[in-house]
MDTraj code that builds the backbone (N, CA, C; nanometers):
import mdtraj as md
import numpy as np

residues = "MET GLN LYS ILE ASN LYS THR ASN VAL ALA ARG LEU LEU ASP LYS ALA LYS ILE ALA TYR GLU LEU VAL PRO TYR VAL VAL ASP GLU ASN ASP LEU SER ALA THR HIS VAL ALA ALA GLN LEU ASN GLU PRO VAL GLU ARG VAL PHE LYS THR LEU VAL LEU ASN GLY ASN LYS THR GLY HIS PHE VAL CYS VAL ILE PRO ALA ASP LYS GLU VAL ASP LEU LYS LYS ALA ALA LYS VAL SER GLY ASN LYS ASN CYS GLU LEU ILE HIS VAL LYS ASP LEU LEU GLN VAL THR GLY TYR ILE ARG GLY GLY CYS SER PRO VAL GLY MET LYS ARG GLN LEU PRO THR TYR PHE HIS SER SER PHE ILE ASP TYR ASP TYR VAL TYR VAL SER ALA GLY GLN ARG GLY LEU GLN VAL LYS LEU ALA PRO ASP ALA LEU ARG SER TYR VAL ASN GLY GLU ILE ASP ASP LEU VAL GLY GLU".split()
xyz = np.array([
    [21.8825, 6.1000, -1.2548],
    [22.0777, 6.1225, -1.3390],
    [22.1898, 6.0573, -1.2760],
    [22.2415, 5.9925, -1.3666],
    [22.3092, 5.8981, -1.3868],
    [22.3988, 5.9310, -1.3242],
    [22.5085, 5.8763, -1.2251],
    [22.6457, 5.9307, -1.1991],
    [22.7284, 5.8923, -1.2982],
    [22.8267, 5.9816, -1.3083],
    [22.9456, 5.9741, -1.3974],
    [23.0778, 5.9374, -1.3480],
    [23.1402, 5.8212, -1.3911],
    [23.2681, 5.7923, -1.2722],
    [23.3635, 5.9135, -1.3792],
    [23.4446, 5.9617, -1.2483],
    [23.5692, 6.0917, -1.3722],
    [23.6640, 5.9987, -1.3676],
    [23.7157, 6.0358, -1.4798],
    [23.8117, 5.9693, -1.5636],
    [23.9165, 6.0403, -1.5197],
    [24.0809, 5.9723, -1.6030],
    [24.1765, 6.0101, -1.5579],
    [24.1649, 6.1907, -1.5823],
    [24.0971, 6.1858, -1.7338],
    [24.1086, 6.3067, -1.7740],
    [24.0706, 6.3900, -1.6746],
    [23.9191, 6.3905, -1.6334],
    [23.8915, 6.4939, -1.5268],
    [24.0007, 6.4679, -1.4220],
    [24.0604, 6.4040, -1.3246],
    [24.1118, 6.4096, -1.2480],
    [24.1979, 6.5053, -1.2402],
    [24.2991, 6.5009, -1.3610],
    [24.3889, 6.5833, -1.4397],
    [24.3420, 6.7407, -1.4515],
    [24.2136, 6.7681, -1.5056],
    [24.2012, 6.9159, -1.4964],
    [24.1305, 6.9404, -1.3926],
    [24.0508, 6.8649, -1.2974],
    [24.0781, 6.9455, -1.1614],
    [24.2080, 6.9694, -1.0653],
    [24.2835, 6.8967, -1.0770],
    [24.4247, 6.9008, -1.0066],
    [24.4793, 7.0524, -1.0829],
    [24.4459, 7.1246, -1.2349],
    [24.5088, 7.2545, -1.2952],
    [24.4140, 7.3250, -1.2469],
    [24.3041, 7.2623, -1.2118],
    [24.1967, 7.3878, -1.1415],
    [24.1418, 7.4105, -1.2859],
    [24.1318, 7.3212, -1.3520],
    [24.0490, 7.3901, -1.4680],
    [23.9117, 7.3413, -1.5072],
    [23.7848, 7.4407, -1.5285],
    [23.6280, 7.4371, -1.5129],
    [23.6224, 7.3451, -1.6457],
    [23.5211, 7.2713, -1.6048],
    [23.4964, 7.1550, -1.7292],
    [23.3322, 7.1243, -1.7186],
    [23.3187, 7.0013, -1.7786],
    [23.2034, 6.9076, -1.7743],
    [23.1933, 6.8325, -1.8233],
    [23.1524, 6.6953, -1.7704],
    [23.1477, 6.5804, -1.8407],
    [23.0305, 6.5608, -1.8661],
    [23.0179, 6.5394, -2.0088],
    [22.9000, 6.4986, -2.1162],
    [22.8678, 6.3636, -2.1600],
    [22.8341, 6.2894, -2.1289],
    [22.7960, 6.1461, -2.1683],
    [22.6886, 6.1658, -2.2603],
    [22.7736, 6.0558, -2.3869],
    [22.6821, 6.0341, -2.5062],
    [22.6394, 5.8303, -2.5366],
    [22.5808, 5.8182, -2.6379],
    [22.5340, 5.7014, -2.6742],
    [22.6614, 5.6412, -2.7111],
    [22.6726, 5.5138, -2.7567],
    [22.8113, 5.4429, -2.8215],
    [22.7736, 5.4185, -2.9084],
    [22.7644, 5.3958, -3.0357],
    [22.7475, 5.2998, -3.1389],
    [22.8613, 5.2403, -3.1867],
    [22.8741, 5.1337, -3.0955],
    [23.0318, 5.0221, -3.1444],
    [23.0354, 5.0174, -3.3621],
    [22.9452, 5.0665, -3.4274],
    [22.9368, 5.0804, -3.5885],
    [22.9712, 5.2049, -3.6154],
    [22.9693, 5.3225, -3.5523],
    [22.9724, 5.4470, -3.6118],
    [23.0599, 5.5192, -3.4435],
    [23.1777, 5.5123, -3.4865],
    [23.2767, 5.5497, -3.3521],
    [23.3523, 5.7373, -3.3987],
    [23.2849, 5.8011, -3.5008],
    [23.3142, 5.8797, -3.5629],
    [23.2502, 6.0306, -3.4803],
    [23.3302, 6.1321, -3.4425],
    [23.3574, 6.2718, -3.4240],
    [23.1887, 6.2836, -3.4384],
    [23.1536, 6.3397, -3.5756],
    [23.0017, 6.3774, -3.6015],
    [22.9349, 6.2886, -3.5623],
    [22.9255, 6.1714, -3.5368],
    [22.7953, 6.0798, -3.4286],
    [22.7848, 6.1771, -3.3705],
    [22.9231, 6.1815, -3.2359],
    [22.9247, 6.2280, -3.1387],
    [22.8737, 6.3655, -3.1048],
    [22.8470, 6.4667, -3.2370],
    [22.8223, 6.5840, -3.2054],
    [22.6770, 6.5394, -3.2433],
    [22.6447, 6.4419, -3.3167],
    [22.4801, 6.4477, -3.3576],
    [22.4036, 6.4118, -3.1694],
    [22.4743, 6.3415, -3.1106],
    [22.4316, 6.2598, -2.9828],
    [22.4222, 6.3461, -2.8387],
    [22.4939, 6.4564, -2.8493],
    [22.5448, 6.5693, -2.7698],
    [22.4033, 6.7042, -2.8662],
    [22.3714, 6.6851, -2.9673],
    [22.2935, 6.7851, -3.0071],
    [22.3924, 6.9080, -2.9812],
    [22.5297, 6.9279, -3.0086],
    [22.6027, 7.1003, -3.0419],
    [22.6424, 7.0636, -3.1823],
    [22.6446, 7.1792, -3.1995],
    [22.6790, 7.2067, -3.3702],
    [22.8749, 7.1391, -3.4069],
    [22.8353, 7.0646, -3.5047],
    [22.9672, 6.9564, -3.5355],
    [23.1031, 7.0278, -3.5207],
    [23.0746, 7.1799, -3.5509],
    [23.2443, 7.2558, -3.5610],
    [23.2587, 7.2793, -3.3446],
    [23.2167, 7.2976, -3.3285],
    [23.2870, 7.2987, -3.1409],
    [23.3251, 7.0756, -3.1026],
    [23.2620, 6.9977, -3.1987],
    [23.3295, 6.8861, -3.1291],
    [23.4570, 6.8837, -3.2287],
    [23.5517, 6.8316, -3.1768],
    [23.6873, 6.7882, -3.1972],
    [23.7660, 6.6506, -3.1660],
    [23.7917, 6.5513, -3.2465],
    [23.8574, 6.4969, -3.2388],
    [24.0221, 6.4809, -3.2514],
    [24.0558, 6.3883, -3.1327],
    [24.2208, 6.3930, -3.1396],
    [24.2958, 6.2571, -3.2362],
    [24.3762, 6.2910, -3.2870],
    [24.4162, 6.2050, -3.3814],
    [24.5986, 6.2505, -3.3250],
    [24.6466, 6.1117, -3.3919],
    [24.7689, 6.1058, -3.3344],
    [24.8369, 6.0514, -3.4650],
    [24.9482, 6.0902, -3.4891],
    [25.0283, 6.0941, -3.5693],
    [25.1573, 6.0806, -3.5725],
    [25.2550, 6.0319, -3.7034],
    [25.3836, 6.0398, -3.6823],
    [25.4317, 6.0448, -3.8130],
    [25.5885, 6.1044, -3.7313],
    [25.6776, 6.2384, -3.8553],
    [25.7855, 6.1345, -3.8522],
    [25.8127, 6.1732, -3.9935],
    [25.9141, 6.0976, -3.9967],
    [26.0879, 6.1363, -3.9034],
    [26.0447, 6.3080, -3.8396],
    [26.1360, 6.3596, -3.7489],
    [26.1584, 6.3844, -3.6510],
    [25.9838, 6.4237, -3.5513],
    [25.9994, 6.4189, -3.4795],
    [25.9345, 6.3398, -3.3726],
    [25.8556, 6.2318, -3.4744],
    [25.8212, 6.0861, -3.3653],
    [25.6483, 6.1186, -3.3666],
    [25.6321, 6.0708, -3.2627],
    [25.4709, 6.1067, -3.2545],
    [25.4370, 6.2640, -3.1787],
    [25.3400, 6.2684, -3.2716],
    [25.2275, 6.4022, -3.2067],
    [25.0721, 6.3934, -3.2428],
    [25.0235, 6.4859, -3.1744],
    [24.9047, 6.5511, -3.1638],
    [24.8052, 6.6471, -3.2524],
    [24.7277, 6.6022, -3.3482],
    [24.6412, 6.7075, -3.4395],
    [24.5115, 6.6936, -3.3457],
    [24.4164, 6.8053, -3.3239],
    [24.2946, 6.8291, -3.2379],
    [24.2605, 6.9033, -3.3589],
    [24.1481, 6.8252, -3.4413],
    [24.0737, 6.8882, -3.5368],
    [23.9050, 6.8500, -3.5463],
    [23.8624, 7.0069, -3.5746],
    [23.7320, 6.9833, -3.5785],
    [23.6495, 6.8114, -3.6504],
    [23.5170, 6.7566, -3.5797],
    [23.4684, 6.6636, -3.6091],
    [23.4130, 6.6281, -3.7690],
    [23.3872, 6.6813, -3.8286],
    [23.4034, 6.6638, -3.9948],
    [23.4879, 6.6967, -4.0820],
    [23.6155, 6.7327, -4.0043],
    [23.6690, 6.7436, -4.1027],
    [23.8086, 6.6343, -4.1162],
    [23.9210, 6.6360, -4.2001],
    [24.0471, 6.5193, -4.2646],
    [24.1659, 6.6176, -4.2409],
    [24.2244, 6.5423, -4.1722],
    [24.3521, 6.6699, -4.0892],
    [24.4453, 6.6048, -4.2464],
    [24.5389, 6.7603, -4.3377],
    [24.6057, 6.7640, -4.4027],
    [24.7213, 6.6825, -4.3594],
    [24.7875, 6.5559, -4.4410],
    [24.9350, 6.5395, -4.3907],
    [25.0413, 6.6306, -4.4238],
    [25.0238, 6.6783, -4.5351],
    [25.1044, 6.8139, -4.5436],
    [25.1173, 6.9100, -4.4458],
    [25.0227, 6.9790, -4.4425],
    [25.0289, 7.0739, -4.3413],
    [25.0651, 7.0671, -4.1762],
    [25.0337, 6.9497, -4.1422],
    [25.0492, 6.8378, -4.0231],
    [25.1970, 6.8456, -4.0168],
    [25.2222, 6.7670, -4.1290],
    [25.3672, 6.7717, -4.1203],
    [25.4753, 6.8969, -4.1083],
    [25.4076, 6.9835, -4.1937],
    [25.4995, 7.1057, -4.1467],
    [25.4793, 7.1711, -4.0272],
    [25.3642, 7.1843, -3.9697],
    [25.3731, 7.2779, -3.8523],
    [25.4449, 7.1926, -3.7422],
    [25.4484, 7.0333, -3.7544],
    [25.5648, 6.9405, -3.6674],
    [25.6624, 6.9254, -3.7039],
    [25.7272, 7.0188, -3.7497],
    [25.8467, 7.0076, -3.8069],
    [25.9054, 6.9021, -3.8817],
    [25.8152, 6.7791, -3.9533],
    [25.8526, 6.7435, -4.0500],
    [25.8493, 6.7519, -4.1938],
    [25.8901, 6.6577, -4.2700],
    [25.8825, 6.6754, -4.4063],
    [25.7770, 6.5677, -4.4381],
    [25.7370, 6.4417, -4.4075],
    [25.6055, 6.3603, -4.3798],
    [25.5597, 6.3072, -4.2572],
    [25.4215, 6.2880, -4.2819],
    [25.3626, 6.2137, -4.1339],
    [25.2772, 6.1264, -4.1875],
    [25.2251, 6.0416, -4.1023],
    [25.1197, 5.9842, -4.1052],
    [25.0169, 5.8871, -3.9904],
    [24.9118, 5.9209, -4.0539],
    [24.8407, 5.8662, -3.8735],
    [24.9089, 5.7236, -3.8282],
    [24.8678, 5.7367, -3.7077],
    [24.9354, 5.5803, -3.6767],
    [24.8190, 5.4589, -3.6695],
    [24.8668, 5.3584, -3.6847],
    [24.7430, 5.2317, -3.6803],
    [24.6877, 5.2564, -3.5318],
    [24.5253, 5.2379, -3.5555],
    [24.5010, 5.2044, -3.4719],
    [24.5143, 5.0917, -3.3233],
    [24.6005, 5.0098, -3.3784],
    [24.6071, 4.8973, -3.2880],
    [24.7356, 4.9964, -3.1951],
    [24.7909, 5.0667, -3.2777],
    [24.9536, 5.1136, -3.1914],
    [24.8441, 5.1852, -3.0828],
    [24.7731, 5.2645, -3.1113],
    [24.7131, 5.3787, -3.0431],
    [24.7082, 5.3722, -2.9070],
    [24.6221, 5.2390, -2.8406],
    [24.7060, 5.1995, -2.6989],
    [24.8291, 5.2130, -2.6489],
    [24.8758, 5.1757, -2.7210],
    [25.0007, 5.1517, -2.6523],
    [25.0973, 5.2968, -2.6676],
    [25.0405, 5.4133, -2.7889],
    [25.1461, 5.4981, -2.7552],
    [25.1101, 5.5976, -2.6397],
    [24.9106, 5.5940, -2.6247],
    [24.8524, 5.6944, -2.5586],
    [24.7707, 5.6849, -2.4882],
    [24.7535, 5.5296, -2.4408],
    [24.6831, 5.4695, -2.3316],
    [24.5480, 5.4569, -2.3484],
    [24.5090, 5.5676, -2.4635],
    [24.3818, 5.5418, -2.5304],
    [24.3430, 5.4622, -2.6377],
    [24.1553, 5.4184, -2.6227],
    [24.1045, 5.3063, -2.7445],
    [24.1269, 5.4369, -2.8544],
    [24.0933, 5.4050, -2.9785],
    [23.9758, 5.4381, -3.0416],
    [23.8446, 5.5028, -2.9844],
    [23.8337, 5.6023, -3.0390],
    [23.6986, 5.6862, -2.9993],
    [23.6448, 5.7001, -2.8806],
    [23.8149, 5.7331, -2.7580],
    [23.8271, 5.7401, -2.6758],
    [23.9485, 5.8491, -2.6009],
    [24.0159, 5.8838, -2.7288],
    [24.1844, 5.9750, -2.7570],
    [24.1561, 6.1254, -2.6871],
    [24.2023, 6.1227, -2.5771],
    [24.1792, 6.2728, -2.5514],
    [24.3746, 6.3490, -2.5682],
    [24.3200, 6.5034, -2.5702],
    [24.4619, 6.5239, -2.5524],
    [24.4890, 6.5602, -2.4242],
    [24.4206, 6.4857, -2.3548],
    [24.4660, 6.5314, -2.2350],
    [24.4859, 6.3988, -2.1106],
    [24.6454, 6.3632, -2.0837],
    [24.5983, 6.2456, -2.0014],
    [24.6876, 6.1615, -2.0761],
    [24.7351, 6.1558, -2.2056],
    [24.8308, 6.0658, -2.2691],
    [24.9666, 6.0485, -2.1670],
    [24.9869, 5.8713, -2.2011],
    [25.0999, 5.8051, -2.1342],
    [25.1918, 5.9117, -2.1062],
    [25.2543, 5.9873, -2.2323],
    [25.3436, 6.0899, -2.1862],
    [25.3176, 6.2182, -2.2714],
    [25.2851, 6.3498, -2.2307],
    [25.2071, 6.4768, -2.3099],
    [25.3474, 6.4735, -2.4565],
    [25.2728, 6.4558, -2.5689],
    [25.3401, 6.4597, -2.6696],
    [25.2788, 6.6242, -2.7501],
    [25.4004, 6.6832, -2.8501],
    [25.3382, 6.7704, -2.9424],
    [25.2146, 6.7819, -2.9985],
    [25.1667, 6.8676, -2.9510],
    [25.0122, 6.8686, -2.9247],
    [24.9878, 7.0167, -3.0579],
    [24.8962, 6.9862, -3.1680],
    [24.8170, 7.1170, -3.2658],
    [24.7299, 7.1182, -3.2422],
    [24.6231, 7.2065, -3.2804],
    [24.5103, 7.2609, -3.2534],
    [24.4629, 7.3024, -3.3901],
    [24.3757, 7.2503, -3.4890],
    [24.2953, 7.3276, -3.5921],
    [24.2855, 7.4794, -3.5460],
    [24.2962, 7.6175, -3.6356],
    [24.2789, 7.7311, -3.6353],
    [24.1513, 7.7658, -3.5511],
    [24.0331, 7.6615, -3.5684],
    [23.9152, 7.7311, -3.5736],
    [23.9093, 7.6497, -3.3774],
    [23.9791, 7.5811, -3.3745],
    [23.9776, 7.5689, -3.1659],
    [23.9161, 7.6598, -3.1247],
    [23.9683, 7.7885, -3.1891],
    [23.9501, 7.8962, -3.0662],
    [23.8132, 7.9958, -3.1001],
    [23.7760, 7.9821, -3.1311],
    [23.6727, 8.0467, -3.1813],
    [23.5827, 8.0483, -3.1340],
    [23.5591, 7.9815, -3.0459],
    [23.4881, 7.9141, -2.9638],
    [23.4475, 7.9843, -2.7887],
    [23.3922, 7.9743, -2.7337],
    [23.3821, 7.9801, -2.5713],
    [23.3667, 7.8096, -2.5472],
    [23.3734, 7.7461, -2.6009],
    [23.3306, 7.6150, -2.5322],
    [23.3881, 7.5129, -2.6406],
    [23.4087, 7.3871, -2.6406],
    [23.4891, 7.2955, -2.6906],
    [23.4605, 7.1318, -2.6592],
    [23.3860, 7.0799, -2.6953],
    [23.4430, 6.9021, -2.6497],
    [23.5568, 6.8458, -2.7457],
    [23.6073, 6.7969, -2.6132],
    [23.7040, 6.6247, -2.6843],
    [23.6886, 6.5786, -2.5806],
    [23.7164, 6.4505, -2.6524],
    [23.6932, 6.3105, -2.5569],
    [23.7778, 6.3403, -2.3990],
    [23.6691, 6.2544, -2.3213],
    [23.6987, 6.3360, -2.1962],
    [23.7790, 6.1282, -2.1851],
    [23.8671, 6.0309, -2.2542],
    [23.8987, 5.9500, -2.2332],
    [23.8994, 5.8267, -2.2391],
    [23.7366, 5.8175, -2.2697],
    [23.6942, 5.7301, -2.2893],
    [23.5510, 5.7104, -2.3802],
    [23.5273, 5.6472, -2.4449],
    [23.4046, 5.6225, -2.5395],
    [23.3124, 5.6529, -2.4549],
    [23.1957, 5.7331, -2.4656],
    [23.0420, 5.7773, -2.4281],
    [23.0702, 5.8617, -2.3297],
    [23.1724, 5.9676, -2.2960],
    [23.2357, 6.0044, -2.2236],
    [23.3025, 6.1607, -2.2873],
    [23.2626, 6.2981, -2.2794],
    [23.3240, 6.4317, -2.3854],
    [23.2967, 6.4951, -2.2046],
    [23.3962, 6.5620, -2.2774],
    [23.4604, 6.6921, -2.1900],
    [23.4319, 6.7989, -2.2058],
    [23.3529, 6.8843, -2.1833],
    [23.3706, 7.0600, -2.2555],
    [23.3809, 7.1283, -2.1415],
    [23.4582, 7.2044, -2.2358],
    [23.5601, 7.3039, -2.1615],
    [23.5703, 7.4437, -2.2541],
    [23.6627, 7.5422, -2.2184],
    [23.7725, 7.6683, -2.2610],
    [23.8461, 7.6431, -2.3333],
    [23.8320, 7.6591, -2.4803],
    [23.9599, 7.6120, -2.5614],
    [24.0855, 7.6550, -2.5126],
    [24.0763, 7.7806, -2.4164],
    [24.2024, 7.8234, -2.4303],
    [24.2430, 7.7811, -2.3109],
    [24.1445, 7.7166, -2.2250],
    [24.2127, 7.6646, -2.1270],
    [24.3342, 7.5115, -2.1973],
    [24.2495, 7.4384, -2.2345],
    [24.2913, 7.3101, -2.3321],
    [24.4137, 7.3373, -2.3230],
    [24.4382, 7.4326, -2.4076],
    [24.5292, 7.4672, -2.5233],
    [24.6373, 7.4844, -2.4369],
    [24.5808, 7.5940, -2.3241],
    [24.7323, 7.6051, -2.2816],
    [24.7902, 7.4739, -2.1578],
    [24.6836, 7.3973, -2.1232],
    [24.7460, 7.3066, -2.0312],
    [24.7810, 7.2230, -2.1202],
    [24.7721, 7.1619, -2.2906],
    [24.8896, 7.0962, -2.3406],
    [24.9942, 7.1658, -2.3731],
    [24.9902, 7.2496, -2.3324],
    [25.1199, 7.3884, -2.4222],
    [25.0623, 7.3555, -2.6136],
    [24.9134, 7.3357, -2.5956],
    [24.8965, 7.3360, -2.7540],
    [24.9454, 7.4390, -2.8482],
    [24.9709, 7.4119, -2.9906],
    [25.0139, 7.5176, -3.0854],
    [24.8910, 7.5266, -3.1740],
    [24.8378, 7.6151, -3.2403],
    [24.7329, 7.6665, -3.3085],
    [24.8054, 7.6820, -3.4388],
    [24.6789, 7.5819, -3.5054],
    [24.7833, 7.6166, -3.6811],
    [24.6225, 7.5429, -3.7731],
    [24.6545, 7.5937, -3.8955],
    [24.6447, 7.5562, -4.0236],
    [24.6445, 7.3850, -4.0266],
    [24.5181, 7.2972, -3.9817],
    [24.6020, 7.1183, -4.0382],
    [24.4630, 7.0511, -4.0754],
    [24.3562, 7.1346, -4.1545],
    [24.2680, 7.0846, -4.2365],
    [24.2658, 7.1154, -4.3949],
    [24.2430, 7.0283, -4.4929],
    [24.2214, 7.0525, -4.6212],
    [24.1320, 7.1050, -4.6691],
    [24.0602, 7.1366, -4.7597],
    [23.9644, 7.1945, -4.7982],
    [23.8515, 7.1496, -4.8102],
])
top = md.Topology()
chain = top.add_chain()
for i, resn in enumerate(residues, 1):
    res = top.add_residue(resn, chain, resSeq=i)
    for name in ("N", "CA", "C"):
        top.add_atom(name, md.element.get_by_symbol(name[0]), res)
traj = md.Trajectory(xyz[None], top)
């Protein structure tokens, strides 16, 4: 069994006494999608969530955590975050804003805690997966523990 090095996400969850499991997967540089991650984990795609960073016209940056196979609805995201409109930030800005790279962005441990909104299905499960802060590693944990830790809100964030 390979040794998994703890990420900053894992250290923060340890400090907060939140139970989790680090789960490695094979990275495909040509497919960094969360649906690919779900397939690698052999888990239902509904349990794997991707972390998106958006910029609102009034509030600035905020985070949406949505199911791997869904797209964020920018109108809904703007509304729940108190903005008139919003857009996904450019990949080139991700590292500067969050400290993470594409394919390794986690709602835990960003450079500064941003307002975080979870899709309504997030709390339907006893466990979910989000990035552990680097490509090739997911963190499996109870959704409510994560939501409370980042002080996140639950809302409908995706289009049909």
